[in-house]
C-alpha positions in Angstrom: 27.3 -55.0 -41.7 27.4 -52.7 -38.6 24.6 -50.2 -37.7 24.4 -47.4 -35.3 21.4 -45.2 -35.7 18.7 -43.3 -33.5 15.1 -42.5 -33.0 13.9 -46.0 -33.8 11.9 -46.3 -30.5 11.2 -42.5 -29.8 10.2 -40.4 -32.5 11.2 -36.5 -32.9 9.4 -34.2 -30.5 6.8 -31.8 -32.3 7.1 -28.2 -30.8 4.5 -25.1 -30.7 1.6 -27.6 -31.2 3.2 -29.4 -33.7 3.0 -33.3 -34.2 5.9 -35.7 -33.1 7.7 -37.2 -36.0 7.8 -40.6 -37.0 10.3 -43.4 -35.7 12.7 -45.2 -38.1 12.9 -48.8 -39.1 16.1 -51.1 -40.0 15.4 -54.5 -40.9 17.0 -57.2 -43.1 15.5 -59.6 -45.6 17.6 -62.8 -46.2 17.4 -65.0 -49.6 14.0 -66.9 -48.1 12.4 -63.6 -48.2 12.3 -63.5 -44.1 12.1 -59.9 -42.9 13.8 -59.4 -39.6 13.9 -56.0 -37.6 17.5 -55.6 -36.7 17.1 -52.6 -33.9 18.9 -49.2 -33.8 22.3 -50.7 -33.1 23.4 -53.9 -34.1 26.4 -56.0 -36.3 25.6 -58.6 -38.5 26.3 -60.4 -41.7 24.8 -59.7 -44.9 25.5 -62.1 -47.8 25.2 -61.4 -51.6 21.6 -61.4 -52.8 20.4 -60.6 -49.3 19.0 -56.9 -48.5 19.4 -54.3 -45.4 16.6 -51.5 -45.4 17.0 -48.4 -43.8 14.0 -46.4 -43.3 15.0 -42.9 -41.9 13.1 -41.2 -39.3 11.1 -38.0 -39.5 11.6 -34.9 -37.6 8.8 -33.5 -35.1 6.7 -30.9 -36.9 6.5 -27.1 -35.9 2.8 -25.7 -34.8 1.2 -22.6 -35.8 3.2 -19.7 -36.7 2.5 -16.5 -35.1 1.9 -13.7 -37.8 
């Protein structure tokens, strides 16, 4: 499997007083149940019965609205 993703180290920025978003995470769980972080850019072999988990990052928040 090959993965090419962003926002795994730095989160999306908030603006106008809004908080920053969360970072994402890519992980791989082998047949023995061992969880490994595979980073944002990687190529690796996945066998039948193994799991690849992609946790998508969130965007930054928008602060107070001016009404």
